[in-house]
C-alpha positions as a Markdown table, in Angstrom:
| # | Residue | x | y | z |
|---|---|---|---|---|
| 1 | Met | 68.6 | 100.7 | 195.1 |
| 2 | Phe | 67.8 | 103.4 | 197.7 |
| 3 | His | 67.4 | 102.6 | 201.4 |
| 4 | Asp | 64.2 | 104.1 | 202.6 |
| 5 | Thr | 65.4 | 104.7 | 206.2 |
| 6 | Ile | 67.3 | 107.9 | 205.4 |
| 7 | Pro | 67.4 | 110.3 | 208.4 |
| 8 | Ile | 65.9 | 113.7 | 207.7 |
| 9 | Gly | 67.2 | 115.6 | 210.8 |
| 10 | Ala | 70.2 | 117.9 | 210.2 |
| 11 | Gly | 73.5 | 116.5 | 211.1 |
| 12 | Glu | 72.3 | 112.9 | 211.5 |
| 13 | Ala | 74.7 | 110.3 | 210.1 |
| 14 | Leu | 73.5 | 107.4 | 207.9 |
| 15 | Ala | 73.3 | 103.8 | 209.1 |
| 16 | Pro | 73.8 | 100.9 | 208.9 |
| 17 | Ala | 77.5 | 100.7 | 208.1 |
| 18 | Ser | 76.9 | 97.7 | 205.8 |
| 19 | Ile | 75.7 | 100.1 | 203.1 |
| 20 | Pro | 78.5 | 100.4 | 200.5 |
| 21 | Pro | 80.2 | 103.9 | 200.7 |
| 22 | Arg | 79.1 | 105.0 | 197.2 |
| 23 | Gln | 75.4 | 104.2 | 198.0 |
| 24 | Ala | 75.7 | 105.7 | 201.5 |
| 25 | Leu | 76.9 | 109.0 | 199.9 |
| 26 | Ile | 74.2 | 109.0 | 197.3 |
| 27 | Asp | 71.6 | 108.4 | 200.0 |
| 28 | Ala | 73.1 | 111.2 | 202.1 |
| 29 | Ala | 73.1 | 113.6 | 199.2 |
| 30 | Arg | 69.5 | 112.7 | 198.5 |
| 31 | Ala | 68.6 | 113.4 | 202.2 |
| 32 | Glu | 70.3 | 116.8 | 202.1 |
| 33 | Leu | 68.5 | 117.7 | 198.9 |
| 34 | Arg | 65.1 | 117.0 | 200.4 |
| 35 | Thr | 65.4 | 120.0 | 202.7 |
| 36 | Arg | 67.8 | 122.3 | 200.9 |
| 37 | Ser | 68.6 | 123.5 | 197.4 |
| 38 | Pro | 71.6 | 122.0 | 195.5 |
| 39 | Ala | 73.5 | 125.3 | 195.9 |
| 40 | Gln | 73.2 | 125.0 | 199.7 |
| 41 | Val | 74.5 | 121.5 | 200.0 |
| 42 | Thr | 78.3 | 121.1 | 200.3 |
| 43 | Met | 80.5 | 118.0 | 199.9 |
| 44 | Gln | 81.3 | 118.3 | 203.7 |
| 45 | Asp | 77.5 | 118.2 | 204.5 |
| 46 | Val | 77.2 | 114.9 | 202.5 |
| 47 | Ala | 80.3 | 113.3 | 204.1 |
| 48 | Asp | 79.1 | 114.3 | 207.6 |
| 49 | Arg | 75.6 | 112.9 | 207.0 |
| 50 | Ala | 77.0 | 109.7 | 205.6 |
| 51 | Gly | 79.4 | 109.3 | 208.5 |
| 52 | Leu | 82.3 | 109.0 | 206.0 |
| 53 | Ser | 85.5 | 111.0 | 205.4 |
| 54 | Arg | 86.0 | 113.6 | 202.7 |
| 55 | Arg | 88.7 | 111.4 | 201.3 |
| 56 | Thr | 86.2 | 108.6 | 200.8 |
| 57 | Leu | 83.7 | 111.0 | 199.3 |
| 58 | Tyr | 86.2 | 112.3 | 196.7 |
| 59 | Asn | 87.4 | 108.8 | 195.9 |
| 60 | Gln | 83.8 | 108.1 | 194.8 |
| 61 | Phe | 82.8 | 111.5 | 193.3 |
| 62 | Ala | 85.2 | 114.1 | 191.7 |
| 63 | Asp | 82.9 | 117.0 | 192.6 |
| 64 | Arg | 79.4 | 118.0 | 193.5 |
| 65 | Asp | 78.2 | 117.8 | 189.9 |
| 66 | Cys | 79.2 | 114.2 | 189.7 |
| 67 | Leu | 77.5 | 113.4 | 193.1 |
| 68 | Phe | 74.3 | 115.2 | 192.2 |
| 69 | Asp | 74.2 | 113.5 | 188.8 |
| 70 | Ala | 74.5 | 110.2 | 190.6 |
| 71 | Val | 71.5 | 111.2 | 192.8 |
| 72 | Val | 69.5 | 112.1 | 189.6 |
| 73 | Gln | 70.3 | 108.8 | 187.9 |
| 74 | Ala | 69.4 | 106.8 | 191.0 |
| 75 | Leu | 66.0 | 108.6 | 191.3 |
| 76 | Val | 65.2 | 108.2 | 187.6 |
| 77 | Ala | 66.2 | 104.5 | 187.8 |
| 78 | Arg | 63.9 | 104.0 | 190.7 |
| 79 | Ile | 60.9 | 105.5 | 188.8 |
| 80 | Asp | 61.9 | 103.7 | 185.6 |
| 81 | Asn | 61.9 | 100.3 | 187.4 |
| 82 | Gly | 58.3 | 100.9 | 188.4 |
| 83 | Leu | 57.0 | 101.8 | 184.9 |
| 84 | His | 54.4 | 99.2 | 184.2 |
| 85 | Phe | 51.8 | 101.2 | 182.2 |
| 86 | Asp | 50.7 | 99.3 | 179.1 |
| 87 | Pro | 47.9 | 101.0 | 177.1 |
| 88 | Asn | 47.0 | 97.6 | 175.8 |
| 89 | Asp | 46.4 | 96.0 | 179.2 |
| 90 | Gly | 43.0 | 94.4 | 179.3 |
| 91 | Gly | 42.5 | 94.4 | 175.6 |
| 92 | Ala | 43.0 | 90.7 | 174.9 |
| 93 | Lys | 39.4 | 90.2 | 173.9 |
| 94 | Gly | 39.3 | 93.2 | 171.7 |
| 95 | Glu | 40.1 | 96.9 | 171.5 |
| 96 | Leu | 39.7 | 98.9 | 174.7 |
| 97 | Ala | 37.4 | 101.9 | 174.7 |
| 98 | Leu | 39.1 | 105.3 | 174.7 |
| 99 | Asp | 37.9 | 106.1 | 178.3 |
| 100 | Asp | 39.3 | 102.8 | 179.5 |
| 101 | Val | 42.8 | 103.6 | 178.0 |
| 102 | Leu | 42.8 | 107.1 | 179.4 |
| 103 | Phe | 41.6 | 105.9 | 182.9 |
| 104 | Ala | 44.4 | 103.3 | 183.0 |
| 105 | Phe | 47.0 | 106.0 | 182.1 |
| 106 | Ala | 45.5 | 108.5 | 184.5 |
| 107 | Asp | 45.5 | 106.0 | 187.3 |
| 108 | Tyr | 49.2 | 105.1 | 186.6 |
| 109 | Leu | 50.2 | 108.7 | 186.3 |
| 110 | Leu | 48.7 | 109.6 | 189.7 |
| 111 | Lys | 50.3 | 106.7 | 191.5 |
| 112 | Ser | 53.6 | 107.4 | 189.9 |
| 113 | Phe | 53.6 | 111.1 | 190.8 |
| 114 | Ala | 52.6 | 110.2 | 194.4 |
| 115 | Gly | 55.9 | 108.2 | 194.7 |
| 116 | Glu | 58.7 | 109.7 | 196.8 |
| 117 | Ala | 61.3 | 109.4 | 194.0 |
| 118 | His | 59.1 | 111.0 | 191.4 |
| 119 | Arg | 58.4 | 114.0 | 193.6 |
| 120 | Glu | 62.1 | 114.4 | 194.5 |
| 121 | Ile | 63.3 | 114.5 | 190.9 |
| 122 | Leu | 60.6 | 117.0 | 190.0 |
| 123 | Ala | 61.7 | 119.2 | 193.0 |
| 124 | Leu | 65.3 | 119.0 | 191.8 |
| 125 | Ile | 64.2 | 120.0 | 188.2 |
| 126 | Ala | 62.3 | 122.9 | 189.6 |
| 127 | Thr | 65.5 | 124.4 | 191.2 |
| 128 | Gly | 67.2 | 124.5 | 187.8 |
| 129 | Gln | 70.5 | 123.9 | 189.6 |
| 130 | Ile | 71.3 | 120.4 | 188.4 |
| 131 | Ala | 71.9 | 120.4 | 184.7 |
| 132 | Ser | 71.3 | 116.6 | 184.2 |
| 133 | Ala | 68.0 | 116.5 | 186.1 |
| 134 | Glu | 65.6 | 117.5 | 183.3 |
| 135 | Pro | 67.2 | 115.7 | 180.4 |
| 136 | Ala | 67.5 | 112.5 | 182.4 |
| 137 | Tyr | 63.8 | 112.7 | 183.5 |
| 138 | Arg | 62.5 | 113.5 | 180.0 |
| 139 | Gly | 64.6 | 110.9 | 178.3 |
| 140 | Arg | 63.8 | 108.0 | 180.6 |
| 141 | Ile | 60.4 | 108.9 | 182.2 |
| 142 | Arg | 58.3 | 111.6 | 180.6 |
| 143 | Asp | 59.0 | 111.1 | 176.9 |
| 144 | Pro | 58.7 | 107.3 | 176.8 |
| 145 | Leu | 55.4 | 107.5 | 178.7 |
| 146 | Ser | 54.0 | 110.2 | 176.5 |
| 147 | Val | 55.1 | 108.4 | 173.3 |
| 148 | Arg | 53.5 | 105.1 | 174.5 |
| 149 | Leu | 50.2 | 106.8 | 175.0 |
| 150 | Glu | 50.4 | 108.9 | 171.9 |
| 151 | Arg | 51.0 | 105.8 | 169.7 |
| 152 | Arg | 48.1 | 104.0 | 171.3 |
| 153 | Leu | 45.8 | 106.9 | 170.7 |
| 154 | Leu | 46.9 | 107.4 | 167.1 |
| 155 | Arg | 46.1 | 103.7 | 166.4 |
| 156 | Met | 42.7 | 104.4 | 167.8 |
| 157 | Ala | 42.3 | 107.4 | 165.6 |
| 158 | Leu | 43.0 | 105.3 | 162.5 |
| 159 | Arg | 40.1 | 103.1 | 163.6 |
| 160 | Gly | 37.8 | 106.2 | 163.5 |
| 161 | Val | 38.0 | 107.2 | 167.2 |
| 162 | Pro | 37.8 | 111.1 | 167.2 |
| 163 | Ile | 41.2 | 112.2 | 168.5 |
| 164 | Val | 42.5 | 115.8 | 168.1 |
| 165 | Pro | 45.3 | 116.0 | 165.5 |
| 166 | Asn | 47.8 | 117.5 | 168.0 |
| 167 | Val | 47.5 | 114.7 | 170.5 |
| 168 | Gly | 51.2 | 114.8 | 171.4 |
| 169 | Glu | 51.0 | 118.4 | 172.3 |
| 170 | Glu | 48.0 | 117.9 | 174.5 |
| 171 | Ile | 49.6 | 115.0 | 176.3 |
| 172 | Asp | 52.7 | 117.1 | 176.9 |
| 173 | Arg | 50.5 | 120.0 | 178.3 |
| 174 | Ile | 48.7 | 117.7 | 180.7 |
| 175 | Phe | 52.0 | 116.0 | 181.8 |
| 176 | Ser | 53.5 | 119.4 | 182.4 |
| 177 | Leu | 50.5 | 120.4 | 184.6 |
| 178 | Met | 50.7 | 117.2 | 186.6 |
| 179 | Ser | 54.5 | 117.7 | 187.1 |
| 180 | Ala | 54.0 | 121.2 | 188.3 |
| 181 | Leu | 51.3 | 120.3 | 190.7 |
| 182 | Ala | 53.3 | 117.3 | 192.1 |
| 183 | Ala | 56.4 | 119.5 | 192.6 |
| 184 | Ala | 54.4 | 122.3 | 194.2 |
| 185 | Asp | 52.8 | 119.8 | 196.6 |
| 186 | Gly | 56.2 | 118.8 | 198.0 |
| 187 | Lys | 55.9 | 115.9 | 200.4 |
| 188 | Asp | 52.1 | 115.9 | 200.5 |
| 189 | Thr | 51.2 | 112.5 | 199.2 |
| 190 | Ala | 47.4 | 113.2 | 199.0 |
| 191 | Pro | 46.1 | 112.6 | 195.5 |
| 192 | Leu | 46.0 | 115.8 | 193.4 |
| 193 | Ile | 42.8 | 114.7 | 191.8 |
| 194 | Ser | 41.1 | 111.3 | 191.3 |
| 195 | Ala | 42.0 | 109.1 | 188.4 |
| 196 | Ser | 38.4 | 109.5 | 187.1 |
| 197 | Glu | 38.7 | 113.3 | 187.1 |
| 198 | Leu | 42.0 | 113.2 | 185.3 |
| 199 | Ala | 40.8 | 110.7 | 182.8 |
| 200 | Thr | 37.7 | 112.9 | 182.1 |
| 201 | Met | 40.0 | 115.8 | 181.5 |
| 202 | Phe | 42.2 | 113.7 | 179.2 |
| 203 | Cys | 39.0 | 112.7 | 177.3 |
| 204 | Asn | 37.7 | 116.3 | 177.0 |
| 205 | Arg | 41.0 | 117.7 | 175.8 |
| 206 | Leu | 42.0 | 114.8 | 173.4 |
| 207 | Thr | 38.6 | 114.4 | 171.7 |
| 208 | Ala | 37.1 | 117.9 | 171.7 |
| 209 | Ser | 36.5 | 119.3 | 168.2 |
| 210 | Ser | 37.6 | 122.8 | 169.0 |
| 211 | Gly | 39.6 | 124.7 | 171.6 |
| 212 | Glu | 36.5 | 126.3 | 173.0 |
| 213 | Asp | 35.1 | 122.9 | 174.0 |
| 214 | Arg | 38.2 | 121.8 | 175.9 |
| 215 | Val | 38.3 | 121.8 | 179.7 |
| 216 | Pro | 40.8 | 124.4 | 180.8 |
| 217 | Leu | 43.9 | 122.9 | 182.3 |
| 218 | Gln | 43.5 | 125.1 | 185.4 |
| 219 | Ala | 40.2 | 123.2 | 186.1 |
| 220 | Val | 42.2 | 120.3 | 187.4 |
| 221 | Arg | 42.1 | 121.9 | 190.9 |
| 222 | Gly | 38.4 | 122.7 | 190.6 |
């Protein structure tokens, strides 16, 4: 797992020495990538920050691509370990109402995007310089969450709840918007919007009978 006491200042070496070399190097690369683009970070930068030799670095990672891929996998794993959204939570005594399901999802989504690891992986994706970043994020975070909510909503549609037919596309659009806003906000951990506002937007876009009735995605910022 990540150690959350990673120095941010340029040239500062990582501590304590009890951290295994591989983890120390991943933490060091992560710290470098917080302030610079992947293209600007060298293997020497990472070795210096970790307080380890280049020989140790290359014993662990063949090149920058391998090192950065390890950072991506560690970030995704950290987000994945915290995925506890269950669209059926609270439904033991019967089916939840649509707004309850959407509020639960919106609340989870906002808390997840506010997390350090989530914002960091989105920032890496935004650079377009680490090939593994977007596929790893989509495969383990975005797609499973979207599918989980989509299946729940489709089951509700079968019970007569009015859901738009292209529910998957709508979820993907909203997820894209939230990702873009979170990446743009950088290290600012203030909520983008409230869970209630996001749930209302979900409701309006997923249940509206026509495109004209839907809340524009840009309205998320008011």
